[in-house]
ROVOLO-306739 format. One record per residue: residue number from 1; residue in one letter; x, y, z of N, C-alpha, C in turn. Coordinates in steps of 0.02 Angstrom, whole numbers, plus 32768, in hexadecimal, padded with zeros to 4 digits. Example, Ala and Ser with C-alpha at 12.3 -4.5 7.8 and 13.67 -1.06 7.14 Angstrom:
<recs>
<rec 1, "A", <8294, 7EE4, 8186>, <8267, 7F1F, 8186>, <8294, 7F5B, 8186>>
<rec 2, "S", <8282, 7F90, 8162>, <82AC, 7FCB, 8165>, <8285, 8002, 818A>>
</recs>
This chain:
<recs>
<rec 1, "X", <802A, 7FC5, 8000>, <8000, 8000, 8000>, <802D, 803E, 8000>>
<rec 2, "X", <801B, 806E, 7FD8>, <8041, 80AC, 7FD3>, <8030, 80DA, 800D>>
<rec 3, "X", <8063, 80F9, 802A>, <805A, 8126, 8062>, <8048, 816C, 8046>>
<rec 4, "X", <8010, 8187, 805C>, <7FFA, 81C8, 8043>, <800D, 8202, 8071>>
<rec 5, "X", <8042, 81FB, 8097>, <8059, 8230, 80C3>, <807D, 8265, 809A>>
<rec 6, "X", <8068, 82A4, 80A2>, <8088, 82DB, 807E>, <80C5, 82F3, 80A4>>
<rec 7, "X", <80FB, 82FB, 8081>, <8137, 8316, 80A0>, <813C, 8360, 808F>>
<rec 8, "X", <8145, 8389, 80C2>, <814D, 83D1, 80B8>, <8198, 83DE, 80AF>>
<rec 9, "X", <81A9, 8400, 807A>, <81EF, 8411, 806A>, <81F5, 845C, 8066>>
<rec 10, "X", <8233, 8474, 806A>, <8242, 84BB, 805F>, <826E, 84BF, 8022>>
<rec 11, "X", <8259, 84E8, 7FF3>, <827F, 84F0, 7FB4>, <82C0, 8516, 7FC3>>
<rec 12, "X", <82F9, 84FA, 7FAE>, <8338, 851C, 7FBA>, <8342, 855A, 7F8E>>
<rec 13, "X", <8318, 8562, 7F5A>, <831F, 859D, 7F2E>, <82F6, 85D8, 7F47>>
<rec 14, "X", <82B7, 85CC, 7F57>, <828B, 8604, 7F69>, <8279, 8605, 7FB3>>
<rec 15, "X", <8286, 85CE, 7FD7>, <8277, 85CB, 801E>, <8230, 85BB, 8030>>
<rec 16, "X", <8206, 85AE, 7FFE>, <81C0, 859F, 800A>, <81B7, 8557, 8022>>
<rec 17, "X", <818A, 854D, 8051>, <8177, 8509, 8067>, <8143, 84EF, 8035>>
<rec 18, "X", <8148, 84AF, 8024>, <8119, 8491, 7FF5>, <810F, 8448, 8004>>
<rec 19, "X", <80D5, 842E, 7FF1>, <80C4, 83E9, 7FFD>, <80B9, 83C0, 7FBE>>
<rec 20, "X", <80BC, 83E2, 7F84>, <80B4, 83BF, 7F44>, <80F3, 8397, 7F34>>
<rec 21, "X", <80EE, 8370, 7EFF>, <8128, 834B, 7EE8>, <815F, 837D, 7ED2>>
<rec 22, "X", <819C, 8371, 7EE6>, <81D2, 839F, 7ED4>, <81E6, 8399, 7E8B>>
<rec 23, "X", <8208, 83CD, 7E74>, <8226, 83CD, 7E31>, <8271, 83C3, 7E3B>>
<rec 24, "X", <8292, 83AB, 7E08>, <82DB, 83A3, 7E09>, <82FA, 83DF, 7DE7>>
<rec 25, "X", <8327, 8401, 7E0B>, <8346, 843D, 7DF0>, <836D, 842D, 7DB1>>
<rec 26, "X", <8366, 8458, 7D80>, <838A, 8451, 7D41>, <83D3, 8466, 7D47>>
<rec 27, "X", <83E4, 8489, 7D7D>, <8429, 84A2, 7D83>, <845A, 846B, 7D96>>
<rec 28, "X", <8443, 843B, 7DC0>, <8472, 8406, 7DD4>, <8455, 83BF, 7DCD>>
<rec 29, "X", <8417, 83BA, 7DBA>, <83F5, 8379, 7DB3>, <83F8, 834F, 7DF3>>
<rec 30, "X", <83FC, 8370, 7E2D>, <83FD, 834D, 7E6D>, <83CE, 836C, 7EA0>>
<rec 31, "X", <83CB, 83AF, 7EA0>, <83A7, 83D3, 7ED4>, <835C, 83D2, 7EC7>>
<rec 32, "X", <8336, 83C1, 7EFC>, <82ED, 83C3, 7EF8>, <82D6, 8409, 7F07>>
<rec 33, "X", <82AB, 8425, 7EDC>, <8291, 8468, 7EE4>, <8245, 8467, 7EDF>>
<rec 34, "X", <8226, 849F, 7EF1>, <81DD, 84A2, 7EEE>, <81C5, 84A2, 7EA5>>
<rec 35, "X", <8187, 848F, 7E9B>, <816C, 848E, 7E57>, <8170, 84D2, 7E33>>
<rec 36, "X", <8166, 8509, 7E58>, <8169, 854B, 7E39>, <81B0, 8559, 7E1F>>
<rec 37, "X", <81E3, 854B, 7E48>, <8228, 8556, 7E31>, <8239, 8528, 7DF7>>
<rec 38, "X", <821E, 84EB, 7DF8>, <8229, 84BE, 7DC0>, <820A, 84D9, 7D80>>
<rec 39, "X", <81CF, 84F6, 7D86>, <81AE, 8515, 7D4C>, <81D6, 8551, 7D34>>
<rec 40, "X", <81ED, 857A, 7D64>, <8216, 85B4, 7D51>, <8255, 859E, 7D2A>>
<rec 41, "X", <8277, 856B, 7D43>, <82B3, 8554, 7D21>, <82A3, 8539, 7CDB>>
<rec 42, "X", <826C, 8515, 7CD5>, <8259, 84FB, 7C93>, <8249, 8533, 7C63>>
<rec 43, "X", <8224, 8565, 7C7A>, <8213, 859D, 7C4E>, <8251, 85C6, 7C3C>>
<rec 44, "X", <827D, 85CF, 7C6C>, <82BB, 85F3, 7C5F>, <82E5, 85CF, 7C2A>>
<rec 45, "X", <82E4, 858D, 7C2C>, <830C, 8566, 7BFD>, <82F6, 856E, 7BB4>>
<rec 46, "X", <82B7, 8584, 7BAB>, <829F, 858F, 7B67>, <829B, 85DA, 7B56>>
<rec 47, "X", <82BA, 8603, 7B80>, <82C1, 8649, 7B70>, <828A, 8678, 7B85>>
<rec 48, "X", <825E, 8661, 7BB2>, <8228, 868C, 7BCB>, <8245, 86BC, 7BFF>>
<rec 49, "X", <8237, 86FD, 7BF8>, <8253, 872D, 7C27>, <8231, 8729, 7C6C>>
<rec 50, "X", <8251, 8746, 7C9F>, <823B, 873F, 7CE5>, <81F4, 8758, 7CF0>>
<rec 51, "X", <81E2, 8790, 7CD2>, <819F, 87AB, 7CDB>, <816A, 877B, 7CBF>>
<rec 52, "X", <8176, 8760, 7C85>, <8147, 8731, 7C66>, <8144, 86F0, 7C8E>>
<rec 53, "X", <817C, 86D9, 7CA8>, <817D, 869C, 7CD2>, <814E, 86A5, 7D0E>>
<rec 54, "X", <8152, 86DF, 7D2E>, <8128, 86EB, 7D69>, <80DE, 86EF, 7D56>>
<rec 55, "X", <80CE, 870A, 7D1D>, <8089, 870B, 7D04>, <8070, 86C4, 7CFA>>
<rec 56, "X", <8099, 869A, 7CDD>, <8086, 8654, 7CD0>, <807B, 862F, 7D12>>
<rec 57, "X", <80A8, 8639, 7D42>, <80A0, 8619, 7D85>, <805E, 8630, 7DA4>>
<rec 58, "X", <804E, 8670, 7D9F>, <8010, 868B, 7DBA>, <7FD3, 866A, 7D9A>>
<rec 59, "X", <7FD5, 8661, 7D59>, <7F9E, 8640, 7D36>, <7F97, 85F8, 7D4C>>
<rec 60, "X", <7FCF, 85D6, 7D55>, <7FCC, 8591, 7D6D>, <7FAB, 858E, 7DB2>>
<rec 61, "X", <7FBD, 85BC, 7DDE>, <7FA0, 85BD, 7E21>, <7F55, 85CB, 7E1F>>
<rec 62, "X", <7F3F, 85F7, 7DF2>, <7EF8, 8607, 7DEB>, <7ED1, 85CC, 7DD1>>
<rec 63, "X", <7EEF, 85A4, 7DA7>, <7ECD, 856C, 7D86>, <7ECC, 852D, 7DB0>>
<rec 64, "X", <7EFA, 8528, 7DE0>, <7F02, 84EB, 7E08>, <7ECC, 84E5, 7E3C>>
<rec 65, "X", <7EA8, 84AF, 7E3B>, <7E74, 84A1, 7E6D>, <7E83, 845D, 7E8D>>
<rec 66, "X", <7EA0, 845C, 7ECA>, <7EB0, 841C, 7EEA>, <7E73, 83F3, 7EFC>>
</recs>
């Protein structure tokens, strides 16, 4: 049986506490980071500027219904 206990982590990049599945940092392929920082890194890797990245993160948060 799978254990459904949520682990609370603190993102080493932004300092935010989160309980979702972590993302793997693109900078070292070892560090676990929060989903938002993972999204930021992914968007940055395709050339999206910082202001647009934050708009996209905001839209994701508005659309997410747990």
